[in-house]
N, C-alpha and C positions, 0 to 999 in steps of 0.2 A: 550537394546542392542548399545553398541558402539564398532564402527570399526573405527580405526585410520590408517590410510596410506599414507606413502610417496610420492610423486610425484617424476618424473623423471624431469631433470634439465631441458628438452628442454618441460613438460606439464607445469611446475610451471611458465615457462616464458612466455608461450601462453595464460594461463588463465585469461582471466581479470574476477575481483571480483566484485560486485557494493553491500554496504550496505545499504538499506533503511529501514527507520523505518515508521511505521505508529502509527498515533495516531487520537484521535476523540472522540466524544461523546460516552459514553456507547449505545449500540444498533444504533450505526450509518452503520454499516453493513463492519466492519472491517476484523473480521474474516471470514465473509461469501465470502467477496473479495478475500482475500488471498485462500480459498479454493477451491473456482471456477478458480482461475488463478494455481494451483499445480494440479489441476484433470481434469482441459480442462473438466468441465460438469457446467452446468447453475445448480442454488438452485432450489429446490422445493417450495420455498415458504415459509417453515416451519424452516429452517436453516438447511438443511439435510449439503451441501458443508462443514461449518464452525467444524463437528465433525471430518473435516480429518486433522484439525491444535488445537483442543481443548486436553490438556494434562492429565486432571483429570476428574472424573466422574462428581463431583457435578458442574464443568462448564457444561458439558452434557446435565445434570439435569436443568439444570436454565437459559443455553443457553447465560452465562456470560462469558467472559475470565478474571480470577483473576489472570492470571500469565504471565509473557512473554513468547510467542511461536516464534518458529524459523523455517522458511521453505525454502527452496530452490528452484528456478525455474530456470533450465538448459538450452541455447541454444546451437547448432550445429552450422557448421563453415556454412550453408546454411541461419540460423538463425529459423530453427526448433525446438520446444518445447523436451528436452530431457526429460522428467518427466513421460512418458507415455511408456509403452514398445510396441513391436508392434502387441502383443496380447492382448493390452488395456487394462494393467494393472501398477497402478501405479509402477515406479523405484525405488531402492533402493538409500542412496543418493551416495553410491559410485561409481555405475553405472551413476546416472545422473553425478558426477564432471570427470567420465571418459571418456565420451562420449560428454562431451561439452567443447566451448571454451569460454562462459563467462556464469558468476554466479551470479544470482543475489540475493542476501539473503534479506531475509522481515520477519524484524523484528516486528511483531505482539503485541505492548506493550497492556497488561490490563491498562487504563484509566477508569476504577471504583472509587469511593471517597477512598477505601482503598488501592489500589496498585498506585495513582496520585504518590505520595513521590519518589515510586522507580522508575515509568515510566520517572519524571525529572531529577530522577540523570543520568539515561539512556541516554538522549537526550545529546550526544556529540559530537563535529565535529570530533574529534579525532577517532571517530568510525562509524558515518555514513557520508555516501556522499549525501543522500539527506533525505527530510522527509515529507511522504503524509500524510496531513490532510484530512481525511474522516470526510464528511459531510450529514448527511441523506437529500433528499430533504422534506419528510415526516416532520420531526422535524424543519428544518430551522437552522437560525443562534442563538445557544444557548449562555447563557453567557460561557458555557465550552468552545463553538467552538471559540469564540474571545480570551479566555485565552489560547487554542493550540495556535494557528493562531499568537498571539503575541511571545509565545516562541519560537516556529519556526523561527520566523521573527529576532528576535533577536542573534539566534545561527551562522546568517551567513553562512547556508546550505543552498545549492537552494531546494526551499518550491516546492510541486506538488498538486494540490487540486485535490480530486476525491468526486465526488457528487452523490451516492447512490440514489437507490428505488426513480428514478424519472419516475416509472411507477405507483405511488401511489398517485401521484399529476397531477392536470391538468395543463393544459398551462400557467393559471393566477397566480396562486401561484407558479409554478416554477420560473417566470421570476421574482417574488416576492424576492425570495431566492437569485437568482443572484445578484439584485439591491440592494439589504441588504449588501451580501457578498461585493460587488464595497465599499459601505461605509464605512464599518467598516475598509478594506484594505485604504481608502484612508485617514480615522482618524488617522490610524498607521504610516501614512508619510513615509512608507517604499519604495516609490519610484519606484514599483513593477506595472506592467501593466497585469491585469488579460487578457489571451486569452483562449476562448473555444475551446481546441483542437476537430475538425470536420473531420479531413483527416489525411492522413501518411504526406502531405506537412504539416501542420500545427506541426506536430510531429519534423520534418526536422528544421522548423524554432525556435523551443523552442531550440532544441539542438544547433543549431548555434548561439543562443543568450543567452546564459545559464546563463553568467556572464554581461547581458546587461538590466537584469530588467524584463525578462517576465516573469508570471507567469503563467502557464500553468493549466488548469481545464479540468478535464475529465468529461464526465458525463456516468453515464452506470446503468442499472437494474441486480443485478446478477439473476432475475428469466428469464428475456429476453433477 
């Protein structure tokens, strides 16, 4: 079911839209991350929240995204999410847009071997405002991770890194992941300074220096 509605001039003028593309190795947690963000619920460790973003039954059965999925996250003037109704149920897209002053469009790109070519074609500075490179702490920095990072850095779009599954590794292994990522970043001679985001002040620092070479790294576990 598709609903098309025209915003009033005042609504259209005040609505801010940000388009974010998520890329990363298969099973890095892209779909689960988006599922958690739109539902405001943690995952059960078995991929429950990612079913919120899957479009086809075979994706649910195999647990892998084979196509682009497009989800929106709305924020009202107080910075509160509008995706969930007062009854705790998911809101519809028209209602989310109606109640929001900012919309974040999340495009989860299927980065399997079969869909990789289509994903690369969709990575366009004319369409995306940000690229989020999702890395699994459990898998570490793979060859595909390096490839995705190279592509993201070459497009002159602000890059954000999210390291997921940090609950699945010990502290030493996690430090190795961060160290390896820094080494790869230096090899690319991107001029980017990685900043592990620890609090809201760090987020403000990144926002104020978006064109100054800061590359923020968010650490998360979708289950904890």
